[in-house]
C-alpha positions in Angstrom: -31.8 -19.9 -21.6 -32.0 -21.2 -25.2 -29.6 -23.0 -27.5 -28.6 -19.6 -28.9 -27.7 -18.4 -25.4 -24.0 -18.0 -24.5 -22.3 -18.4 -21.1 -18.7 -17.1 -20.7 -16.5 -18.3 -17.9 -13.4 -16.3 -16.9 -11.0 -18.4 -15.0 -9.3 -21.7 -16.0 -9.0 -23.3 -12.6 -11.0 -25.9 -10.7 -14.0 -23.5 -10.3 -14.1 -22.7 -14.0 -13.9 -26.4 -15.0 -16.6 -27.3 -12.5 -18.9 -24.7 -13.8 -18.5 -26.0 -17.4 -19.3 -29.4 -16.1 -22.4 -28.3 -14.3 -23.7 -26.4 -17.3 -23.5 -29.6 -19.5 -24.8 -31.8 -16.6 -27.8 -29.5 -16.3 -28.5 -29.9 -20.0 -27.5 -26.4 -21.1 -27.2 -26.7 -24.9 -26.0 -23.2 -25.6 -22.5 -21.9 -26.2 -19.9 -22.2 -23.3 -16.7 -20.3 -23.5 -14.0 -20.9 -20.9 -11.1 -18.5 -20.7 -8.0 -19.6 -18.8 -4.9 -17.4 -18.3 -2.5 -20.3 -18.0 -1.6 -22.6 -20.9 -2.4 -25.7 -18.9 -5.7 -27.4 -18.7 -7.7 -26.5 -15.6 -6.2 -28.3 -12.5 -6.6 -28.3 -8.7 -4.2 -26.2 -6.7 -3.9 -28.0 -3.2 -1.6 -30.7 -4.5 1.0 -28.0 -5.6 2.2 -27.6 -2.0 1.5 -31.2 -0.9 1.7 -34.2 -3.2 3.4 -32.6 -6.1 6.4 -31.3 -4.1 6.5 -34.6 -2.2 6.8 -36.4 -5.5 3.6 -38.4 -5.1 1.6 -36.8 -7.9 2.1 -35.3 -11.4 0.0 -32.6 -13.1 -2.1 -35.3 -14.9 -3.2 -36.6 -11.5 -4.9 -33.4 -10.5 -6.0 -32.1 -13.9 -9.7 -31.8 -13.6 -10.7 -33.0 -17.1 -8.7 -34.2 -20.1 -8.7 -32.1 -23.3 -11.1 -34.6 -24.9 -13.8 -33.8 -22.3 -14.0 -30.1 -23.5 -14.0 -31.1 -27.1 -16.7 -33.9 -26.6 -18.9 -31.5 -24.5 -18.5 -28.6 -27.0 -16.8 -26.3 -24.5 -14.8 -23.6 -26.3 -11.6 -23.7 -24.1 -9.4 -20.8 -24.7 -6.1 -21.3 -22.7 -3.4 -18.7 -22.4 -6.1 -16.0 -22.8 -6.6 -13.2 -20.3 -9.7 -11.2 -20.5 -8.8 -7.6 -20.4 -12.3 -6.0 -19.7 -15.9 -6.6 -19.0 -18.4 -4.3 -20.6 -21.7 -5.1 -18.7 -23.8 -2.7 -20.8 -22.9 -4.6 -24.0 -22.8 -8.0 -22.4 -19.3 -8.5 -23.8 -15.8 -9.2 -22.7 -12.8 -7.8 -24.4 -9.7 -9.9 -25.3 -6.0 -8.9 -25.6 -6.3 -8.7 -29.4 -9.2 -6.2 -29.2 -11.9 -8.7 -30.2 -14.9 -9.2 -28.1 -17.0 -12.2 -26.9 -20.7 -11.8 -26.1 -22.4 -13.4 -23.2 -25.9 -13.8 -21.8 -24.5 -14.8 -18.4 -21.0 -14.4 -17.1 -19.3 -16.4 -14.4 -16.1 -14.9 -12.7 -13.8 -17.6 -11.4 -10.6 -15.7 -11.6 -9.1 -17.0 -8.3 -6.1 -15.3 -6.6 -2.6 -14.4 -7.1 0.3 -14.7 -4.6 0.8 -11.5 -2.5 4.0 -9.8 -3.2 5.1 -7.6 -0.4 7.7 -4.9 -1.1 10.6 -6.6 0.4 14.0 -5.3 -0.9 15.6 -8.0 -3.0 12.4 -9.8 -3.8 13.1 -9.4 -7.6 16.3 -11.5 -7.4 16.8 -14.9 -8.9 16.0 -17.7 -6.4 13.0 -15.9 -4.9 9.9 -18.1 -5.4 6.1 -17.8 -5.1 3.6 -20.7 -5.2 0.3 -20.3 -7.1 0.7 -22.1 -10.4 2.1 -25.4 -11.7 4.8 -23.5 -13.3 5.7 -22.0 -9.9 5.7 -25.4 -8.4 8.0 -26.7 -11.0 10.6 -24.0 -10.4 10.4 -24.6 -6.7 10.6 -28.3 -7.1 13.8 -28.0 -9.0 15.6 -26.5 -6.0 14.3 -28.8 -3.3 17.1 -31.2 -3.4 18.5 -33.2 -0.5 21.0 -31.1 1.4 19.7 -27.7 0.0 18.5 -25.0 2.2 15.2 -23.1 1.9 13.8 -20.1 3.9 10.0 -19.5 3.8 8.5 -16.1 4.6 5.1 -16.8 6.1 3.8 -19.6 8.4 0.4 -19.9 6.7 -1.0 -23.0 5.0 1.2 -22.7 1.9 4.3 -21.9 3.9 3.8 -24.9 6.3 2.8 -27.4 3.6 5.9 -26.5 1.6 8.1 -26.8 4.7 6.7 -30.3 5.4 7.2 -31.4 1.8 10.7 -29.9 1.8 11.8 -31.5 5.1 10.6 -34.9 3.8 13.0 -34.4 0.9 16.0 -33.7 3.2 16.0 -29.9 2.7 17.0 -27.7 5.6 14.0 -25.3 6.2 13.7 -22.1 8.1 10.2 -20.5 8.5 10.0 -16.7 9.3 6.7 -15.5 10.5 5.8 -12.0 11.8 3.0 -13.3 14.1 3.7 -15.0 17.4 2.3 -18.3 16.2 1.8 -20.1 13.0 -1.7 -20.0 11.5 -2.6 -17.3 14.1 -5.3 -15.6 12.0 -6.8 -18.9 10.8 -6.8 -21.0 13.9 -5.9 -18.9 16.9 -2.9 -19.3 19.3 -4.3 -22.5 21.0 -4.2 -24.6 17.8 -1.4 -22.7 16.2 0.9 -24.0 19.0 0.1 -27.6 17.8 1.5 -26.8 14.4 4.5 -25.0 15.8 5.5 -28.1 17.8 4.8 -30.3 14.8 7.3 -28.5 12.6 9.9 -28.1 15.4 9.8 -31.9 16.0 10.5 -32.3 12.3 13.5 -30.0 12.3 12.1 -26.7 11.0 13.9 -23.6 12.4 10.8 -21.7 13.3 11.4 -17.9 13.8 8.2 -16.4 15.2 7.5 -12.7 15.9 10.2 -11.7 13.3 10.1 -9.2 10.6 12.0 -9.5 7.2 14.0 -6.4 6.4 15.4 -7.6 3.1 16.3 -10.6 1.0 20.1 -10.6 0.8 21.4 -10.8 -2.8 24.8 -11.6 -4.3 25.4 -11.3 -8.0 21.7 -11.0 -8.7 20.8 -14.3 -6.7 19.1 -14.4 -3.3 21.2 -15.7 -0.6 18.9 -15.6 2.4 17.2 -13.1 4.6 18.1 -10.2 7.0 15.6 -10.0 9.8 14.4 -7.2 11.9 16.5 -8.3 14.9 19.7 -7.9 12.7 20.2 -11.6 12.3 20.7 -13.3 8.9 19.4 -16.6 7.6 21.5 -17.9 4.7 19.7 -20.0 2.2 19.8 -21.4 -1.3 16.3 -20.3 -2.1 13.6 -18.1 -0.7 9.8 -18.8 -0.8 7.5 -15.9 -0.1 4.2 -17.2 1.2 2.4 -14.4 2.9 -1.1 -15.0 1.5 -3.1 -14.6 -1.6 -4.6 -11.5 -3.4 -8.0 -12.0 -5.1 -8.1 -11.3 -8.7 -10.9 -8.7 -8.7 -9.6 -6.1 -11.1 -12.0 -7.1 -13.9 -14.9 -6.8 -11.6 -13.8 -3.6 -10.1 -13.3 -2.0 -13.5 -16.7 -3.2 -14.5 -18.3 -1.4 -11.6 -19.4 -4.5 -9.7 -20.0 -4.1 -5.9 -17.1 -5.2 -3.8 -17.0 -6.4 -0.2 -14.6 -8.2 2.2 -11.7 -7.9 -0.1 -13.7 -9.7 -2.9 -16.8 -9.4 -5.0 -20.1 -9.1 -3.2 -22.5 -11.8 -4.1 -25.7 -13.1 -2.6 -26.4 -16.6 -1.4 -26.9 -17.7 -5.1 -23.5 -16.3 -6.0 -25.0 -13.5 -8.1 -23.2 -10.1 -8.1 -24.7 -6.7 -8.2 -25.1 -7.2 -11.9 -27.9 -9.8 -12.3 -26.2 -11.4 -15.3 -22.8 -11.8 -13.7 -21.9 -14.5 -11.0 -18.8 -15.0 -9.1 -17.3 -18.1 -7.3 -14.3 -19.3 -5.4 -11.5 -17.1 -3.8 -13.0 -13.9 -5.2 -16.6 -14.4 -3.9 -17.7 -12.7 -0.7 -20.9 -14.6 -0.3 -23.7 -14.2 2.1 -23.9 -17.4 4.3 -27.4 -18.1 5.4 -26.4 -20.0 8.6 -24.0 -17.4 10.0 -26.0 -14.5 8.6 -22.9 -12.7 7.3 -20.8 -12.4 4.2 -17.8 -14.7 4.1 -15.0 -15.0 1.7 -12.6 -17.9 2.0 -9.7 -19.0 -0.2 -10.3 -22.7 0.0 -10.5 -25.6 -2.4 -14.1 -26.6 -1.3 -15.6 -23.3 -2.5 -14.0 -23.7 -6.0 -15.3 -27.3 -6.0 -18.9 -26.7 -4.9 -20.0 -23.2 -5.5 -20.1 -23.4 -9.3 -23.1 -25.8 -9.1 -25.1 -23.2 -7.2 -24.0 -20.4 -9.5 -24.9 -22.4 -12.7 -28.3 -23.2 -11.2 -28.9 -19.5 -10.8 -27.7 -18.6 -14.3 -30.1 -21.2 -15.7 -33.0 -19.5 -13.9 -33.4 -22.0 -11.1 -33.6 -21.4 -7.4 -30.2 -21.9 -5.8 -28.5 -21.1 -2.5 -25.0 -22.0 -1.5 -25.3 -22.9 2.2 -22.2 -25.1 2.6 -20.1 -24.5 5.7 -16.6 -23.3 5.0 -14.2 -26.3 4.8 -10.5 -26.8 4.3 -7.9 -29.5 4.9 -4.2 -30.0 5.2 -1.7 -32.8 5.3 1.7 -32.1 7.0 4.1 -34.9 7.9 1.9 -37.4 9.8 -0.8 -34.9 10.6 -4.0 -34.9 8.5 -6.9 -32.6 9.4 -10.2 -31.2 8.3 -11.6 -27.8 9.4 -15.2 -26.8 9.1 -17.0 -23.7 10.2 -16.3 -20.0 10.7 -14.7 -18.6 13.8 -13.0 -15.3 13.1 -13.8 -14.4 16.8 -14.3 -17.0 19.5 -14.4 -17.3 23.3 -12.6 -20.5 23.8 -11.2 -23.6 22.2 -12.2 -27.0 23.6 -9.9 -30.0 22.9 -11.3 -33.5 22.7 -8.6 -36.3 22.6 -4.8 -36.3 22.8 -3.1 -33.2 21.5 0.4 -34.6 22.4 -0.2 -37.5 20.0 -2.0 -35.3 17.6 -5.2 -37.3 17.7 -7.9 -35.0 18.7 -10.9 -32.7 17.7 -10.8 -29.0 18.5 -13.9 -26.9 18.8 -14.1 -23.1 18.7 -17.0 -21.8 20.9 -18.8 -18.5 21.1 -19.4 -16.8 24.4 -22.7 -18.6 24.7 -21.0 -21.9 24.0 -22.4 -22.4 20.5 -20.0 -24.4 18.4 -18.6 -22.0 15.6 -16.1 -24.4 14.1 -14.4 -27.7 14.5 -11.2 -29.3 13.4 -10.5 -33.1 13.5 -6.8 -34.0 13.5 -6.0 -37.8 12.6 -9.5 -38.5 13.9 -11.8 -39.5 11.1 -15.6 -40.2 10.6 -16.6 -37.4 12.9 -17.0 -34.6 10.3 -20.7 -35.0 9.9 -21.2 -34.8 13.7 -19.1 -31.7 13.9 -21.2 -30.1 11.1 -24.4 -30.9 12.9 -23.1 -29.3 16.1 -22.3 -26.1 14.1 -25.6 -26.1 12.3 -27.6 -26.7 15.4 -26.6 -23.2 16.7 -27.4 -24.3 20.2 -25.1 -23.9 23.3 -23.2 -27.1 24.4 -21.7 -28.2 27.6 -17.9 -27.7 27.1 -17.0 -30.4 29.7 -19.2 -33.0 27.9 -17.7 -31.8 24.5 -14.2 -32.4 25.8 -15.1 -35.9 27.0 -14.3 -38.6 24.4 -16.7 -41.0 26.2 -19.6 -38.6 25.3 -21.0 -39.2 21.8 -20.7 -36.1 19.5 -24.0 -36.9 18.0 
């Protein structure tokens, strides 16, 4: 790559900002153009459902870089601009006004959008989604003490908002179709821990329930009607049933798709050698697990851009980090690392009643696939080492706090 080379980044979130940083940190002197669909400077999304709603942080606290950084590092930042098409044969992207921008290398960091299931009444006033700071601002305005909120979905966003709302004196009902919160992410054994956590804090948890409609009066949502015929009155409704990767541009450009996202190799390169993809949209080959994995977690947006940038600059690169995510709900803080879509058993080490424990997901041959530390710190490196070792462990010793994890 030369000073006349141009790298275009599509996506104005954490991943896009980190890619711009990595390019300049790696002495790329060419042109860098960063397109962001929102009017805001790139920011991190996890605080939207946690510290922002809890009133502990403002947007400035989780904005990645100030405007001056982009100016001082000669990054052409185009906010409020959605790329409408990618033309791989011409190495150009098309903008809403019909103009084009040429690239030598292109990085897709388009992230995800909130899933919007076809629930009758979902277009009414008072129905909220949470993906952007503007979404969070609207939700924040209704979380007043004494108000009522019903949340559709007991995934990470739904439960984090429930915790923030309860801490602000809001009455919260969570409706979930599965038999346990976080069932797909953690399984029933650990999902039960989160169910008890929220019940203890006064959340009305309705599990195994479908939503028939959002009830509406004079154009405003007034609650839910459930599959069992019951109704849940509420001042506001939050729909939090997962995210939809923004892969439309890639699909239209003919890039190979996989696992609900864009297929990339371990260097984050797509089926087009001049286009890379990172973050929520990247279904990336993981060298350790020997399979392609797509996760919608902050750690990928933070760390994958460095590997993608190395590849774009012609250097050898491989993203081999273990999937990682974290949450904070009430007095529970946790970190999860690994990949266990299927597992044989969960081993607990510590006190689940006090919510001070480490959980391990084991394969049939007792290899550690994933681990989660709950209010137990300074063990993450040991958990990672157990996963990377890919060797069977003794479940009884693993469960014994007197046995060192190392």
